[in-house]
N, CA and C atoms as an extended XYZ file, in Angstrom:
207
Properties=species:S:1:pos:R:3:atomname:S:1:resname:S:1:resid:I:1 pbc="F F F"
N        13.108      -11.931       60.458 N   MET     1
C        12.481      -12.995       59.700 CA  MET     1
C        11.813      -12.395       58.468 C   MET     1
N        12.119      -12.945       57.280 N   SER     2
C        11.516      -12.428       56.048 CA  SER     2
C        10.174      -13.098       55.803 C   SER     2
N         9.323      -12.337       55.156 N   GLN     3
C         7.989      -12.847       54.872 CA  GLN     3
C         7.917      -13.218       53.388 C   GLN     3
N         7.426      -14.407       53.104 N   MET     4
C         7.336      -14.864       51.733 CA  MET     4
C         5.938      -14.579       51.193 C   MET     4
N         5.878      -13.954       50.032 N   THR     5
C         4.601      -13.655       49.396 CA  THR     5
C         4.394      -14.643       48.263 C   THR     5
N         3.247      -15.260       48.263 N   GLN     6
C         2.933      -16.213       47.204 CA  GLN     6
C         2.168      -15.512       46.092 C   GLN     6
N         2.520      -15.842       44.889 N   THR     7
C         1.827      -15.307       43.733 CA  THR     7
C         1.294      -16.468       42.923 C   THR     7
N         0.020      -16.397       42.623 N   LEU     8
C        -0.610      -17.448       41.828 CA  LEU     8
C        -0.564      -17.029       40.364 C   LEU     8
N         0.032      -17.843       39.546 N   THR     9
C         0.058      -17.573       38.114 CA  THR     9
C        -0.473      -18.781       37.373 C   THR     9
N        -1.102      -18.522       36.285 N   THR    10
C        -1.584      -19.613       35.444 CA  THR    10
C        -1.038      -19.415       34.046 C   THR    10
N        -0.664      -20.499       33.456 N   THR    11
C        -0.179      -20.473       32.085 CA  THR    11
C        -1.213      -21.157       31.221 C   THR    11
N        -1.662      -20.448       30.237 N   ILE    12
C        -2.662      -21.004       29.331 CA  ILE    12
C        -1.948      -21.871       28.311 C   ILE    12
N        -2.376      -23.131       28.172 N   PRO    13
C        -1.769      -23.984       27.150 CA  PRO    13
C        -1.934      -23.359       25.774 C   PRO    13
N        -0.943      -23.476       24.937 N   ALA    14
C        -0.964      -22.856       23.613 CA  ALA    14
C        -2.160      -23.309       22.787 C   ALA    14
N        -2.590      -24.550       22.951 N   ASP    15
C        -3.723      -25.063       22.172 CA  ASP    15
C        -5.025      -24.350       22.530 C   ASP    15
N        -5.116      -23.840       23.769 N   ASP    16
C        -6.339      -23.197       24.232 CA  ASP    16
C        -6.339      -21.693       23.974 C   ASP    16
N        -5.235      -21.166       23.497 N   LEU    17
C        -5.130      -19.738       23.268 CA  LEU    17
C        -5.839      -19.376       21.966 C   LEU    17
N        -6.814      -18.497       22.060 N   VAL    18
C        -7.568      -18.080       20.884 CA  VAL    18
C        -7.329      -16.588       20.694 C   VAL    18
N        -6.785      -16.245       19.563 N   VAL    19
C        -6.531      -14.846       19.245 CA  VAL    19
C        -7.456      -14.452       18.104 C   VAL    19
N        -8.337      -13.480       18.341 N   PRO    20
C        -9.214      -13.079       17.241 CA  PRO    20
C        -8.417      -12.358       16.162 C   PRO    20
N        -8.724      -12.649       14.931 N   PHE    21
C        -8.074      -11.994       13.802 CA  PHE    21
C        -9.011      -10.929       13.269 C   PHE    21
N        -8.427       -9.916       12.682 N   HIS    22
C        -9.209       -8.808       12.141 CA  HIS    22
C        -8.930       -8.665       10.654 C   HIS    22
N        -9.965       -8.275        9.926 N   CYS    23
C        -9.914       -8.125        8.475 CA  CYS    23
C        -8.705       -7.288        8.063 C   CYS    23
N        -7.960       -7.805        7.092 N   ASP    24
C        -6.799       -7.080        6.575 CA  ASP    24
C        -7.207       -5.812        5.829 C   ASP    24
N        -8.451       -5.711        5.460 N   ARG    25
C        -8.917       -4.556        4.685 CA  ARG    25
C        -9.508       -3.455        5.569 C   ARG    25
N       -10.352       -3.839        6.564 N   CYS    26
C       -11.068       -2.814        7.333 CA  CYS    26
C       -10.911       -2.923        8.849 C   CYS    26
N       -10.376       -4.015        9.344 N   GLY    27
C       -10.190       -4.165       10.782 CA  GLY    27
C       -11.347       -4.825       11.515 C   GLY    27
N       -12.436       -5.139       10.824 N   ALA    28
C       -13.562       -5.843       11.452 CA  ALA    28
C       -13.142       -7.273       11.792 C   ALA    28
N       -13.920       -7.938       12.624 N   LEU    29
C       -13.623       -9.316       12.999 CA  LEU    29
C       -13.606      -10.197       11.754 C   LEU    29
N       -12.542      -10.948       11.586 N   ALA    30
C       -12.381      -11.779       10.389 CA  ALA    30
C       -13.292      -13.001       10.436 C   ALA    30
N       -13.837      -13.319        9.293 N   LYS    31
C       -14.700      -14.499        9.136 CA  LYS    31
C       -14.112      -15.507        8.158 C   LYS    31
N       -13.129      -15.071        7.361 N   VAL    32
C       -12.553      -15.925        6.318 CA  VAL    32
C       -11.037      -15.793        6.346 C   VAL    32
N       -10.366      -16.935        6.299 N   ARG    33
C        -8.903      -16.969        6.207 CA  ARG    33
C        -8.544      -17.567        4.863 C   ARG    33
N        -7.711      -16.857        4.123 N   VAL    34
C        -7.279      -17.308        2.804 CA  VAL    34
C        -5.808      -17.695        2.904 C   VAL    34
N        -5.528      -18.971        2.695 N   VAL    35
C        -4.146      -19.454        2.743 CA  VAL    35
C        -3.602      -19.431        1.327 C   VAL    35
N        -2.472      -18.766        1.153 N   LEU    36
C        -1.853      -18.644       -0.167 CA  LEU    36
C        -0.887      -19.800       -0.411 C   LEU    36
N        -0.550      -20.099       -1.647 N   PRO    37
C         0.377      -21.194       -1.947 CA  PRO    37
C         1.736      -21.045       -1.239 C   PRO    37
N         2.133      -19.818       -0.946 N   SER    38
C         3.406      -19.580       -0.260 CA  SER    38
C         3.352      -19.967        1.214 C   SER    38
N         2.122      -20.187        1.736 N   GLY    39
C         1.956      -20.513        3.146 CA  GLY    39
C         1.520      -19.318        3.974 C   GLY    39
N         1.662      -18.123        3.442 N   SER    40
C         1.178      -16.948        4.162 CA  SER    40
C        -0.335      -16.886        4.020 C   SER    40
N        -0.962      -16.001        4.776 N   ASP    41
C        -2.413      -15.945        4.704 CA  ASP    41
C        -2.926      -14.519        4.769 C   ASP    41
N        -4.172      -14.382        4.384 N   LEU    42
C        -4.916      -13.136        4.453 CA  LEU    42
C        -6.203      -13.443        5.203 C   LEU    42
N        -6.716      -12.463        5.941 N   VAL    43
C        -7.990      -12.662        6.635 CA  VAL    43
C        -8.924      -11.512        6.296 C   VAL    43
N       -10.199      -11.849        6.150 N   PHE    44
C       -11.191      -10.862        5.746 CA  PHE    44
C       -12.477      -11.025        6.535 C   PHE    44
N       -13.188       -9.910        6.709 N   CYS    45
C       -14.537       -9.960        7.259 CA  CYS    45
C       -15.433      -10.558        6.165 C   CYS    45
N       -16.659      -10.880        6.492 N   GLY    46
C       -17.562      -11.461        5.503 CA  GLY    46
C       -17.789      -10.550        4.312 C   GLY    46
N       -17.941       -9.247        4.564 N   HIS    47
C       -18.180       -8.280        3.493 CA  HIS    47
C       -17.042       -8.279        2.476 C   HIS    47
N       -15.818       -8.149        2.940 N   HIS    48
C       -14.687       -8.081        2.021 CA  HIS    48
C       -14.364       -9.442        1.403 C   HIS    48
N       -14.638      -10.520        2.100 N   ALA    49
C       -14.450      -11.853        1.517 CA  ALA    49
C       -15.384      -12.028        0.321 C   ALA    49
N       -16.633      -11.563        0.462 N   ARG    50
C       -17.584      -11.653       -0.655 CA  ARG    50
C       -17.172      -10.718       -1.792 C   ARG    50
N       -16.713       -9.522       -1.429 N   GLU    51
C       -16.312       -8.544       -2.451 CA  GLU    51
C       -15.155       -9.062       -3.312 C   GLU    51
N       -14.189       -9.745       -2.692 N   TYR    52
C       -12.999      -10.219       -3.402 CA  TYR    52
C       -13.028      -11.710       -3.710 C   TYR    52
N       -14.177      -12.351       -3.514 N   GLU    53
C       -14.271      -13.811       -3.623 CA  GLU    53
C       -13.684      -14.372       -4.909 C   GLU    53
N       -14.017      -13.801       -6.047 N   GLY    54
C       -13.528      -14.319       -7.327 CA  GLY    54
C       -12.011      -14.298       -7.412 C   GLY    54
N       -11.419      -13.187       -7.057 N   LYS    55
C        -9.962      -13.054       -7.108 CA  LYS    55
C        -9.290      -13.966       -6.084 C   LYS    55
N        -9.904      -14.071       -4.888 N   LEU    56
C        -9.313      -14.913       -3.846 CA  LEU    56
C        -9.318      -16.385       -4.264 C   LEU    56
N       -10.390      -16.832       -4.892 N   ARG    57
C       -10.451      -18.232       -5.347 CA  ARG    57
C        -9.377      -18.518       -6.396 C   ARG    57
N        -9.034      -17.517       -7.184 N   ASP    58
C        -7.991      -17.682       -8.210 CA  ASP    58
C        -6.594      -17.852       -7.606 C   ASP    58
N        -6.336      -17.197       -6.461 N   ILE    59
C        -4.981      -17.199       -5.897 CA  ILE    59
C        -4.811      -18.080       -4.669 C   ILE    59
N        -5.898      -18.570       -4.090 N   ALA    60
C        -5.834      -19.268       -2.804 CA  ALA    60
C        -5.456      -20.739       -2.936 C   ALA    60
N        -4.685      -21.222       -1.971 N   ALA    61
C        -4.445      -22.656       -1.840 CA  ALA    61
C        -5.588      -23.269       -1.031 C   ALA    61
N        -6.162      -22.459       -0.112 N   ASP    62
C        -7.251      -22.924        0.737 CA  ASP    62
C        -8.019      -21.712        1.245 C   ASP    62
N        -9.320      -21.841        1.386 N   ILE    63
C       -10.149      -20.789        1.963 CA  ILE    63
C       -10.898      -21.409        3.120 C   ILE    63
N       -10.726      -20.825        4.292 N   ILE    64
C       -11.299      -21.372        5.519 CA  ILE    64
C       -12.277      -20.355        6.082 C   ILE    64
N       -13.532      -20.752        6.234 N   GLU    65
C       -14.550      -19.884        6.819 CA  GLU    65
C       -14.738      -20.278        8.271 C   GLU    65
N       -14.864      -19.273        9.145 N   THR    66
C       -15.109      -19.566       10.558 CA  THR    66
C       -16.555      -19.981       10.725 C   THR    66
N       -16.824      -20.619       11.838 N   ASP    67
C       -18.186      -21.074       12.089 CA  ASP    67
C       -19.018      -20.017       12.800 C   ASP    67
N       -18.479      -18.806       12.972 N   GLY    68
C       -19.243      -17.719       13.550 CA  GLY    68
C       -19.189      -17.624       15.057 C   GLY    68
N       -18.407      -18.462       15.716 N   GLU    69
C       -18.321      -18.413       17.173 CA  GLU    69
C       -17.372      -17.341       17.608 C   GLU    69
């Protein structure tokens, strides 16, 4: 007689999956996402977002700041 082993698995719904992004410049936790007109994006920590703010505003289609959570 064979013995059946049960395995409990859970699948996280895609909407609930949160992946932290890291600054494209230094690797710190990203606080700002810059969406370019092409649809691609860049992410920056607060320090680098402030450092490049003027240039980013010139090229961005949208700038999204996280709420810090």
